[in-house]
N, CA, C and O of each residue as an XYZ file, in Angstrom:
264
protein
N       0.852     -1.158      0.000
C       0.000      0.000      0.000
C       0.902      1.225      0.000
O       1.838      1.314      0.794
N       0.620      2.160     -0.884
C       1.449      3.350     -1.024
C       0.831      4.551     -0.319
O      -0.386      4.637     -0.156
N       1.682      5.462      0.088
C       1.199      6.718      0.644
C       0.632      7.569     -0.480
O       0.913      7.341     -1.656
N      -0.175      8.555     -0.096
C      -0.759      9.454     -1.081
C       0.350     10.202     -1.806
O       1.324     10.638     -1.192
N       0.194     10.345     -3.113
C       1.164     11.071     -3.910
C       2.222     10.198     -4.549
O       3.052     10.700     -5.307
N       2.217      8.893     -4.262
C       3.185      7.975     -4.857
C       2.481      7.032     -5.824
O       1.348      6.616     -5.587
N       3.167      6.699     -6.919
C       2.600      5.774     -7.905
C       3.353      4.458     -7.817
O       4.550      4.430     -7.531
N       2.652      3.390     -8.060
C       3.277      2.075     -8.111
C       3.708      1.756     -9.522
O       3.029      1.005    -10.223
N       4.821      2.309     -9.949
C       5.287      2.080    -11.315
C       6.520      1.175    -11.319
O       6.984      0.739    -10.265
N       7.035      0.903    -12.498
C       8.174     -0.009    -12.647
C       9.421      0.521    -11.945
O      10.208     -0.260    -11.410
N       9.608      1.840    -11.943
C      10.788      2.419    -11.297
C      10.750      2.198     -9.784
O      11.773      1.878     -9.179
N       9.586      2.365     -9.175
C       9.457      2.152     -7.734
C       9.636      0.678     -7.398
O      10.278      0.339     -6.403
N       9.079     -0.190     -8.214
C       9.235     -1.626     -8.001
C      10.712     -2.010     -8.028
O      11.177     -2.748     -7.160
N      11.448     -1.515     -9.018
C      12.875     -1.806     -9.135
C      13.644     -1.239     -7.934
O      14.556     -1.888     -7.423
N      13.279     -0.028     -7.481
C      13.950      0.581     -6.331
C      13.721     -0.248     -5.064
O      14.644     -0.447     -4.275
N      12.491     -0.732     -4.872
C      12.199     -1.576     -3.710
C      12.974     -2.885     -3.768
O      13.525     -3.327     -2.760
N      13.017     -3.506     -4.946
C      13.757     -4.759     -5.094
C      15.247     -4.545     -4.837
O      15.871     -5.364     -4.163
N      15.824     -3.477     -5.350
C      17.242     -3.189     -5.137
C      17.534     -2.920     -3.670
O      18.573     -3.341     -3.160
N      16.624     -2.216     -2.975
C      16.798     -1.948     -1.558
C      16.823     -3.249     -0.761
O      17.670     -3.431      0.114
N      15.890     -4.153     -1.069
C      15.830     -5.426     -0.342
C      17.073     -6.268     -0.641
O      17.609     -6.916      0.258
N      17.532     -6.265     -1.888
C      18.743     -7.009     -2.243
C      19.951     -6.502     -1.471
O      20.799     -7.294     -1.062
N      20.040     -5.195     -1.267
C      21.173     -4.608     -0.560
C      21.071     -4.809      0.947
O      22.091     -4.900      1.629
N      19.851     -4.880      1.472
C      19.639     -4.978      2.911
C      19.675     -6.422      3.406
O      20.282     -6.716      4.436
N      19.032     -7.307      2.678
C      18.927     -8.714      3.061
C      19.707     -9.528      2.033
O      20.344     -8.953      1.150
N      19.671    -10.799      2.128
C      20.325    -11.666      1.151
C      19.658    -11.494     -0.217
O      18.432    -11.423     -0.297
N      20.448    -11.426     -1.290
C      19.884    -11.173     -2.618
C      18.842    -12.194     -3.077
O      17.954    -11.845     -3.855
N      18.925    -13.440     -2.618
C      17.949    -14.437     -3.073
C      16.590    -14.265     -2.407
O      15.630    -14.924     -2.807
N      16.480    -13.393     -1.398
C      15.220    -13.201     -0.687
C      14.383    -12.046     -1.240
O      13.302    -11.774     -0.717
N      14.849    -11.370     -2.271
C      14.116    -10.195     -2.757
C      12.791    -10.619     -3.389
O      12.692    -11.717     -3.938
N      11.762     -9.750     -3.317
C      10.461    -10.088     -3.888
C      10.504    -10.056     -5.411
O      10.902     -9.049     -5.997
N      10.107    -11.128     -6.047
C      10.124    -11.201     -7.513
C       8.976    -10.400     -8.122
O       9.109     -9.837     -9.209
N       7.862    -10.356     -7.420
C       6.689     -9.619     -7.903
C       6.146     -8.758     -6.776
O       6.049     -9.206     -5.633
N       5.796     -7.534     -7.096
C       5.224     -6.616     -6.113
C       3.905     -6.109     -6.676
O       3.841     -5.633     -7.809
N       2.860     -6.219     -5.871
C       1.547     -5.735     -6.275
C       1.162     -4.580     -5.361
O       1.340     -4.657     -4.145
N       0.640     -3.523     -5.940
C       0.215     -2.356     -5.190
C      -1.308     -2.376     -5.081
O      -2.010     -2.565     -6.074
N      -1.806     -2.181     -3.864
C      -3.250     -2.166     -3.624
C      -3.639     -0.822     -3.021
O      -2.814     -0.143     -2.410
N      -4.886     -0.450     -3.198
C      -5.355      0.834     -2.668
C      -5.669      0.745     -1.184
O      -5.527      1.733     -0.464
N      -6.099     -0.439     -0.711
C      -6.416     -0.614      0.706
C      -6.182     -2.064      1.094
O      -6.355     -2.971      0.279
N      -5.787     -2.276      2.342
C      -5.589     -3.625      2.860
C      -6.859     -4.073      3.566
O      -7.511     -3.268      4.232
N      -7.222     -5.353      3.430
C      -8.427     -5.851      4.110
C      -8.206     -5.907      5.624
O      -7.228     -6.485      6.100
N      -9.111     -5.310      6.356
C      -8.997     -5.249      7.814
C     -10.296     -5.704      8.466
O     -11.369     -5.626      7.868
N     -10.179     -6.184      9.708
C     -11.359     -6.553     10.487
C     -11.969     -5.289     11.083
O     -11.456     -4.190     10.877
N     -13.057     -5.446     11.818
C     -13.691     -4.293     12.452
C     -12.802     -3.681     13.525
O     -12.921     -2.492     13.823
N     -11.915     -4.479     14.109
C     -11.019     -3.967     15.143
C      -9.706     -3.436     14.570
O      -8.855     -2.951     15.315
N      -9.539     -3.524     13.249
C      -8.358     -2.950     12.615
C      -7.227     -3.916     12.334
O      -6.173     -3.511     11.844
N      -7.429     -5.197     12.639
C      -6.375     -6.177     12.370
C      -6.368     -6.562     10.892
O      -7.408     -6.582     10.235
N      -5.189     -6.864     10.391
C      -5.028     -7.256      8.998
C      -5.590     -8.660      8.783
O      -5.314     -9.569      9.565
N      -6.371     -8.832      7.730
C      -6.953    -10.147      7.412
C      -5.995    -10.880      6.470
O      -6.065    -10.722      5.251
N      -5.117    -11.669      7.043
C      -4.114    -12.370      6.241
C      -4.744    -13.389      5.298
O      -4.258    -13.580      4.183
N      -5.811    -14.040      5.726
C      -6.472    -15.023      4.864
C      -7.023    -14.348      3.615
O      -7.038    -14.943      2.538
N      -7.475    -13.109      3.761
C      -7.999    -12.373      2.612
C      -6.854    -11.991      1.660
O      -7.033    -12.014      0.442
N      -5.696    -11.644      2.199
C      -4.533    -11.357      1.360
C      -4.105    -12.593      0.586
O      -3.752    -12.503     -0.590
N      -4.135    -13.753      1.245
C      -3.780    -15.004      0.559
C      -4.765    -15.301     -0.562
O      -4.374    -15.756     -1.637
N      -6.045    -15.043     -0.308
C      -7.060    -15.264     -1.335
C      -6.830    -14.324     -2.517
O      -6.928    -14.738     -3.672
N      -6.528    -13.071     -2.229
C      -6.271    -12.103     -3.290
C      -5.043    -12.511     -4.106
O      -5.037    -12.370     -5.329
N      -4.022    -13.009     -3.445
C      -2.804    -13.439     -4.149
C      -3.082    -14.669     -4.989
O      -2.501    -14.824     -6.063
N      -3.953    -15.543     -4.528
C      -4.298    -16.742     -5.286
C      -5.086    -16.436     -6.534
O      -4.984    -17.163     -7.521
N      -5.875    -15.369     -6.514
C      -6.676    -14.988     -7.671
C      -5.864    -14.216     -8.709
O      -6.279    -14.106     -9.863
N      -4.733    -13.692     -8.313
C      -3.921    -12.870     -9.206
C      -3.330    -13.710    -10.330
O      -2.749    -14.760    -10.058
N      -3.460    -13.279    -11.586
C      -2.901    -14.051    -12.697
C      -1.384    -14.076    -12.695
O      -0.786    -14.986    -13.270
N      -0.734    -13.080    -12.050
C       0.731    -13.047    -12.041
C       1.307    -13.946    -10.947
O       2.510    -14.207    -10.935
N       0.456    -14.426    -10.023
C       0.922    -15.277     -8.930
C       1.061    -16.716     -9.422
O       0.085    -17.329     -9.853
N       2.265    -17.242     -9.354
C       2.513    -18.618     -9.801
C       3.169    -19.401     -8.672
O       4.111    -18.922     -8.040
N       2.681    -20.570     -8.430
C       3.254    -21.434     -7.415
C       4.348    -22.312     -8.045
O       4.218    -22.770     -9.180
N       5.403    -22.528     -7.297
C       6.469    -23.411     -7.793
C       5.965    -24.834     -7.772
O       5.268    -25.247     -6.845
N       6.320    -25.583     -8.799
C       5.868    -26.985     -8.845
C       7.031    -27.917     -8.910
O       6.846    -29.133     -8.954
C-alpha cells in the first residue's frame, strides 16, 4: 500500500527490489510486487491475512512453484 502522492510504477518496483537485495540476502528479494489501494482489515483494525492469501491466489501473475 502506497502513501498518497506515490505511484506504483516499474521504477518504484525496481527501487524496492534493489533496496531489499542490498539490505537482506539477494535471493530473498520479492520477484513480484503488487500495489493495492487498501488492505483488508477486520472491524477492530487487524489485517486479514487469509484475505490477502485469497487475493494473491486470484492474481494471474501469482505462480506457485511446482
